[in-house]
N, C-alpha and C positions, 0 to 999 in steps of 0.2 A: 570456532563455530559459527556458521553463515548467521546472519539477523534474522533470513528465513526461514529457520529450522524453528518447528514450532514450541521449542522450549529452550531458546540459547541463553546461555550464561550470563549472570547480570553482571553486567560492565563495573569492575572495578573502579572506574572512575565515577562512576554514578553519585548525584549529590541533589537533592530537594530544589537546589538550584540551576538543575542542567536544564538547557533549552527545550522547551516544549515540554508534551506531557511526559509524564516517568515512565508510565509502563510502555510506552513505544520504543523505548531502550532495549528491552528484554521478551516483549512479546508482539510481534507485527497483528494487525488485523487482518481475520478472517476472509478468504477470496468470496465468501459464499452470495453476497450481495451482489456482485459483479456476475458469476455466474448466472443467477437466478434472473439477471436482466437478459444477457445472453440468450439464454432457455426462453424468453419468452415468448417470441417471434414466433420459433419454430412449436412450443406447447399451442397457440393460438391455432397454427395451420394445422392441427392436429385436429382438433377441434372441430376446424371447418371442413377439412375433408371427412370426420367422421357423421356431422348432420349431410353433405350434400351423398354419402352413399349411402343413406338410410338405415345406417348400425342401432341406431336408437329405436327407428320407428320401426326397425325388424323384432326387436325384443318384446315380446308382450309381458305387462308387468306381473312379477312372483313366478315366472319361468325361467328358464336354463336350454342354453345352448352351446354348442362347442364353434369353435371358431371355423371349423369344415362345414357345420350346417348354416352358420350364417354367411358363408362365402358362396356355398351352392345355391341359397336361396336369393344373391345378391350379382350372383355371377361374376363373383370377384377371386384374385388370388388367396386363398388361404393362407399359403406360409406368410405371404405379406401382409394379411388383414391381421394374423395374431400381434404382428407388435404393434399395431395401432389399436388394437382390444389393450393389450397389456397397459398403453399409457392410458387411455380411459380408464382404467383400473386405479393408476397411480394417481390419477386427477379425481377419485373418488366419482367419476359418472356412471363406473360400470361395478359392478363385483366378480369377483371369479372364485369358484370351488371346483376343486379337482377337475380343470381345464373346461368348466362351464360356467357362462358368462349373463349376468341378467344384469338388470337395468337396476341403479338409485335410487333413493325417491327423489333426489337431486334431479337426477338425468328425466326421470317420468313425468315430473313437473314442468319442468324448464327447458328439455332439450326434445322432445319429441313434438312432434308439430301439433297432436292434439292432446296436448297438454295441459293443465288447468290454467297454467300462467307462461305459454309457451315465448320463449325466447329465442327458438330457432332460426326463424327468418331474420332475426336481428343480428345475430351472431357475426354474419359478414357484413352487412351494411353498414353498423355500428361506426367502426373506425374511420370509415370513409377510404376515399380512394387511394390504394396503395402508392401511386405515384408520389403523391402528395408528403405521406412520412418520409418515400426516399430522398424527398428532394428539401425535407425540412431546414437542412443548414443552409440551403440557397434560398427559402423561406426568412431565416431569421437574417441571411445576411442584406437582403434586400427589403426588410421591411416590408414585403406583400406575399401573396401566394400566386403561382404562377396560372396555377388555373382551379379556382375555386367554386366550390359545389353550387353555388348561385348561377354559374353560367351554363349548368344542366339541373334543370330543376326538376323536369319528367323522369329524365333519366336518374337521379340520385334520392331526391327528397320524394319521389314517388316511391319508392321500393321502403326507404327508411320510415316515411310515416306510417305506411302501411303495416310494416315489422314492429314498429312501437305501439302500435294500436292496443293491444293485450295487456303490455303492463302497463300504460299511462291509464288504463280504464280501470285498472284494479288500483290504481292509486286516488283517481278519482272519486271512484264507488266507497274508497275505503274514508276519504276525506266526507263525503257526504255523509256518511253515518257519524263521523264526530261534529258533525257541522249540524246535525238535525235535519237536511234537506227534507226525511221522509214527513217531518212533519209541517213543512210549509207548501204552498200550492201558488199557481198564476204568477211564479217570477219570470223576470226576462232577462236573456242573459246577453253578452257578448262575448264571442269567442274569437281573438285574434290568434290568427298563425294556427290555425286548428288543427292541421292535418287532418288526419281520418275523424276526428270531432270527439275523441274519447269525455274531455269534460264534459262538454254539452250534452252527450250520450246520456253519459253516468245521473247526471241532475234532471234531466227530463225522465229519466226511469224514476226518481225517485220523489222527485216532485211533481205532485197532478196538474195536469193542466198548464204547466209551465213551457215557454219557447223559448228558440234559443236564432241568433244571429250568428252566422257561421262566415268566418273570413279565410280565405287563403291566397295564393297564386293559382292565376286559369287552370295550370293544368294541374294542380292539387284538387280543386274545387269537385270535380268528378269524383272521385276518390272519397269526399265526403259524403258526397249525395247517396252513393251506392251504399257507404255504409248504414247511414241514417236510416234511407227505404231497406236494408237488411233488417235493423234493429226496431222497424215498425213507428219511427217517428218525424217521418217524411213531412208530412200535415203539420207538425208544430215548429217548421224551421225555413230559417230565411236564409239563403245563400250569397254572400256579395264577395264576389271576384276581385283581387288585386292584392296589390301593397300593401300591410297593415301603417305604413306610414303616410299613404298618400289615398285611401279610400275616405268617402265621406262617413263621417260619425255623426252621429246624433248626439244633442249635449242633454244629459241630466234625466236619461228616461232608464236606463238600466239599473237592475237589482244587483247585478254582479257581471264583473269583466273577468273573465279568464286571461293570462298571460303564461300558456303552457309551455315550459321548455324552449322558450323563444329568446329570453335575453340575453341569453350568453352567446348569443350570433349574434350579436347587435355591435357591442362596447360601450361602452359608458354614457356617450352623449344621446346615443340614439335610444339606448334604453331610458336615458330621464325625458326625453321628447315622447317615447311610449306610454309609459306611467303617466305624464301628464295628460295626453289623449284619454287615457281610461279614466282616471280620476275628473276630467270634462264631460265625460258620457256617463258617468255615474248618478244616480240618484242621492240627495242628502243620507245617509245611513247606508246609502250600499256599500259592497265590498268588493274589492281588487283581490284575486286570489293569483300568486305569482308562484310557479312550481318551477324547481331547474335543481341542476347540481352543484350547489352550493359547495365555495371550499372557506375552510377554516380564516381568520383575520390575517394570521401570520403567514397564510400558504405554506405550511409545513404538518401539520397535525393530520390533517385529511386527507389522503395520497387521492381516493377517489376523485375529488371536487375538484383538484390542483391538477391531473392528468387530461380530465374532462375540458379543462379549459385551454390545455393545450392542444386538445382534439380538435378545439374550435379553432385555434389560431392557427393550425396546420391546414385547415379545410374552407376555412372562409373568408369574406373580405374584411370584415368587423370584429370579427367575437374573439374569445378571450374568457381567462378565470371571472367567476364572479363570486365575491365573499362576502358574508352575510354581513358586515358593516357596509359594504355599499349596496347590497339593495335596502337595508335600513335606511340609510341615509336617501337615497333615491324617494322612498316611501315619506320620508319624513318631510322632504323638502316640499310635498304635494298636501302636507297637512293630516294624513291619515292617519286615525286613531286606535288604538287597543291591539297593536301592530302584536301579534306572534308567530311562531313558527309550529309545525307541524311536521311529522315524518311518518304518514300513515304506512309506507312500506321501506324497506332500508333502503339508503341511499338518497330517496327522492323525497326532497324537504320541500313546504311550502310554506310563503308566509302568506297571511291573511290580514287586511288593514281594511279598516272600515270611515270611510269617508265622512269628513265632520259634517255635523247640523245645519 
């Protein structure tokens, strides 16, 4: 009997002293994990197609449509569309009853463009350019990315910071509730690599009379200005364009410095330099807030954090995985006190530390 059969006969020569793990002698491991990875890419592109075609936005919450009705609304092939709809059902993004489809709560909240916490725009841009993933083996062989996203700030970072705003604004808002920003006033904050400024906006919405100095690349600052203007907070904001490693930063005047999802793009040495700059900018007792997708210290328990590190390695000049231990070490070197970690929403972990008095 072949050893690849589901239950091959136990080898008569088997002993506990046999080389390797004993159970490998009579039952090989399943191939399911390999198939899961093989199909992962196709599943991602199914979701991209469903969003691009407007399938989720076509379905009104708590209503049902047939594939033909959806196809007629959107000008699609009903036969081909039904395959995609069925795939969305298997992913729990749609429900199907008697051939009629409806949104799940997950899709309503995250995959509709007007969802309460929409990630629809984020789905396509979050992984970075497809060519960087196709060339990952060469990147690892050469030790550098051929076409890092830093070479196209407006074309890649622009859509990315716009797409991430809803999620990061939710993280920052919930963090503010946990830290009691609504009980504070007239804070002065510095937001480095701010993107569309979700962290500054959340704070100014909660802490009365607070002001923010908002920094990002010259191509990104107009996006921050537009979002701050939309939120009615423009008069309380100062915009400072430039690389956060090079811009002038005042010493000892800020109550809070935000580093929101930027450290994983910088690597160890540049992250340490950035945290040192933040420490110098803070008043005694001021807080640093460092949000990111951290990996566990052994890099084997939190797959999301480890995989996010690979996304950085595949797409940026210096980026990679950041562990909890590494970030705590960076903060300890600058003598931050009362360091703690909060998780305002899933996967979004935030370090908070206070500058020693």
